[in-house]
C-alpha positions in Angstrom: 0.0 0.0 0.0 1.3 3.4 -1.0 1.0 6.3 1.4 -0.8 9.3 -0.2 0.4 12.8 0.6 -1.9 15.8 0.4 -1.3 18.3 -2.3 -2.5 21.2 -0.3 -4.3 24.3 -1.5 -4.2 27.6 0.3 -7.3 26.6 2.1 -6.3 23.1 3.2 -2.7 23.9 4.2 -1.7 24.2 7.9 -2.1 27.8 9.1 1.7 28.3 9.3 2.1 27.3 5.7 -0.6 29.5 4.3 1.4 32.7 4.0 4.4 30.9 2.5 2.1 29.3 -0.1 0.5 32.7 -0.8 4.0 34.1 -1.5 4.8 31.1 -3.7 1.6 31.6 -5.7 2.5 35.2 -6.2 6.1 34.5 -7.2 5.4 31.5 -9.5 2.0 32.5 -10.9 0.9 29.0 -9.7 1.3 26.8 -6.7 4.0 24.2 -7.5 3.0 20.7 -6.4 6.3 20.5 -4.4 5.4 23.5 -2.3 1.8 22.1 -1.9 3.2 18.8 -0.6 5.8 20.4 1.6 3.1 22.6 3.2 2.2 19.6 5.4 5.4 20.4 7.4 5.6 24.2 7.6 9.2 24.2 8.8 10.2 22.1 5.8 8.4 24.4 3.4 9.9 27.5 5.0 13.4 26.0 5.2 13.2 25.0 1.5 12.1 28.5 0.4 14.9 30.1 2.4 17.6 27.8 1.0 16.3 28.3 -2.5 16.5 32.1 -2.1 20.0 31.9 -0.6 21.2 29.6 -3.3 19.8 31.7 -6.2 21.6 34.7 -4.6 24.9 32.8 -4.4 28.0 33.6 -6.5 26.9 31.1 -9.2 25.5 32.4 -12.5 22.3 30.9 -14.1 24.3 28.2 -16.0 26.2 27.2 -12.8 23.1 27.1 -10.7 21.5 24.9 -13.3 24.5 22.6 -13.3 24.5 22.2 -9.5 20.7 21.7 -9.3 20.3 19.3 -12.2 23.4 17.3 -11.4 21.9 16.6 -8.0 18.3 16.1 -9.4 19.5 13.5 -11.9 21.8 11.7 -9.5 18.9 11.5 -7.0 16.6 10.3 -9.8 14.0 13.0 -9.1 11.3 12.8 -11.7 9.7 16.0 -10.4 12.7 18.2 -10.1 14.4 17.4 -13.4 11.5 18.6 -15.5 10.9 21.5 -13.2 14.5 22.7 -13.3 14.5 22.2 -17.1 11.7 24.6 -17.3 13.3 27.0 -14.8 16.6 26.8 -16.8 14.7 27.8 -20.0 13.1 30.8 -18.1 16.6 31.8 -16.9 17.8 31.7 -20.6 20.3 28.8 -20.0 21.4 27.2 -23.2 19.4 24.1 -23.9 22.6 22.2 -24.7 23.5 22.5 -21.0 20.1 21.2 -19.8 20.0 18.4 -22.3 23.5 17.3 -21.4 22.6 17.2 -17.7 19.4 15.4 -18.3 21.2 12.8 -20.4 24.3 12.5 -18.3 26.5 13.8 -21.1 29.6 16.0 -21.2 29.1 19.7 -20.5 29.8 22.2 -23.3 32.7 23.9 -21.4 35.5 22.5 -19.2 34.5 24.8 -16.3 30.9 23.6 -16.3 32.2 20.0 -16.6 34.4 20.5 -13.5 31.4 22.0 -11.6 29.3 19.0 -12.6 31.9 16.5 -11.6 32.7 18.2 -8.3 29.0 18.4 -7.4 28.6 14.7 -8.3 31.5 13.7 -6.2 30.1 15.7 -3.3 26.8 14.0 -3.5 28.2 10.5 -4.0 31.0 10.9 -1.3 28.8 12.8 1.2 31.0 15.9 0.9 34.3 14.1 1.2 36.7 15.3 -1.5 40.4 14.6 -1.9 42.8 17.5 -2.1 43.3 16.7 -5.8 39.6 16.9 -6.4 39.4 20.3 -4.6 42.4 21.6 -6.5 40.8 20.6 -9.8 37.8 22.7 -8.8 40.0 25.7 -7.9 42.1 25.3 -11.1 38.9 25.6 -13.1 38.4 29.1 -11.7 36.1 28.4 -8.8 36.6 29.6 -5.2 36.3 28.4 -1.6 33.0 30.2 -1.4 31.6 28.4 -4.3 32.8 25.0 -3.0 30.7 25.7 0.1 27.8 27.1 -2.0 27.5 23.6 -3.6 26.7 22.4 0.0 24.0 25.0 0.1 22.5 23.8 -3.2 22.8 20.2 -2.0 20.9 21.0 1.2 18.1 22.6 -0.9 17.9 19.7 -3.3 17.9 17.0 -0.6 14.8 18.7 0.8 13.0 18.7 -2.5 14.3 15.4 -4.0 13.6 13.4 -0.9 10.1 15.0 -0.4 9.3 14.0 -4.0 10.5 10.5 -3.5 8.3 10.1 -0.5 5.2 11.8 -1.9 5.6 10.8 -5.6 4.8 14.4 -6.3 3.1 14.8 -9.7 4.9 17.1 -12.2 3.2 20.5 -12.6 1.4 20.9 -15.9 3.8 23.8 -16.8 6.7 21.3 -16.8 5.1 18.2 -18.2 6.7 18.9 -21.6 10.1 18.3 -19.9 9.1 15.0 -18.4 12.2 12.9 -17.5 12.9 9.4 -16.3 16.2 7.7 -15.5 
């Protein structure tokens, strides 16, 4: 038997989640199913929103944000987040060759993005434990100590969404169905 999670509306959501959902609706022009599911646990929803804001305000540009997000989404096999972040990448004007390469586990179009992808993947797979040589490769590509730590911030955000989606089997929002993805 599969546990069914509620995809909350503004009315059905716990009181503490309602203002967060209202803001999400205003920001996105819709209520993403992920946020509607997370609303069940107001602290999770708020924490996710805060981490999302902080990560988007990090030192990474739109392409780099996309590489970190999608590397984690694909590695975690998140069939909700991969399509959502494909749509978000298009909205952020990220080159489709980057999003397609990430979705299909192919080589990035630049060496710098490839190093970011590989470093993020190593961090996920090795739970943040990198060798000095792996860290040096990251720095040699032009990245900084700050950015190495900002990958941790992106990972924290993605663990919250990817794991929520695994538990809830969150349906992809209609806006992103055209970008459906499966491992």
